[in-house]
N, C-alpha and C positions, 0 to 999 in steps of 0.2 A: 527434501523440502518440496512442498507443492509448488508447481511451476509458477502459478500466479503470485504466490507469496515471494518467490525469488525476484520476480519483476518488481513487486512492490518494494522489497528491500533495496533493490538497485535505485528505484526512483527516490526513496527516502534518503539515500546517500547524498543527494543534491541539496538537502535541507539540514544536514547535521550541524553545521556551524551556526546557523541562524535561528534554529528552533529547538528548544529543549524537548518539546513533545515529540518531535521527529526522532531525536536520539533515543527516547524511551521506547518508542515503537520499534525502531531499528534494532535495539539490543534485545527486545522481546523476541523478535524474529530470529536473531542470531543465537539466542540461548535455548529457546524452546523448540520442540519438534511438533509442529502442527500438521494434522492429517488433511485439513481442508480449510477453506476460507471461513466457513461457519464457526469452526472451533476457534480460529484466530480472533474473529470479531467478538465472540463472547468473552474473550480474555481482555479486551480493551476497556479502558475507563471511558467515561462519557467525553472527557476532554480529548482523549486520543481519537475517538470516533469523530468528533467535531473537526479535528485537524485533518483527518483523512477525507472527510466530506468536502473540505475546502480545497485540498491539494489534488485529489485524484481527478476531478474534471479538467484541471489545467494539464496534468500529465497525460491524460487520455487524448485531449485535443492536440497536444504536442506530438504524441505518437502518430496520430492521424495525419498531421501536417508533414511528418517525415515518411509517411506511407509505410510505417511499421505496424501492420495490422495485427500481427501476432501479439506484440507488446500491448497494443490498444485493447485487444480482446481480453488478454490476461488481466490487465488493470481494471477493465470494466467488470470482470467477474468479481473482483474484490469490492468494487464500488457498489454493485448490485446487492451484495450481502449487507452493506451498511444501511441500505434503504428499507 
């Protein structure tokens, strides 16, 4: 799996209990084999894209606060594809 998508799957695991949309995205990542972020984003529904647009800025900011710049950059790569 693409490294940025692995980071995304890990971030989504924090939302599995509270958000059904997060579970859908998480299981897509677990079942499918995506070659890159673009391919993954094309497979998302509009609702799933909206969820990621709300969730990813928070996760990127959190990674920055923890000085985990690798994680921040990887999540930002996914976020940029959404835009």
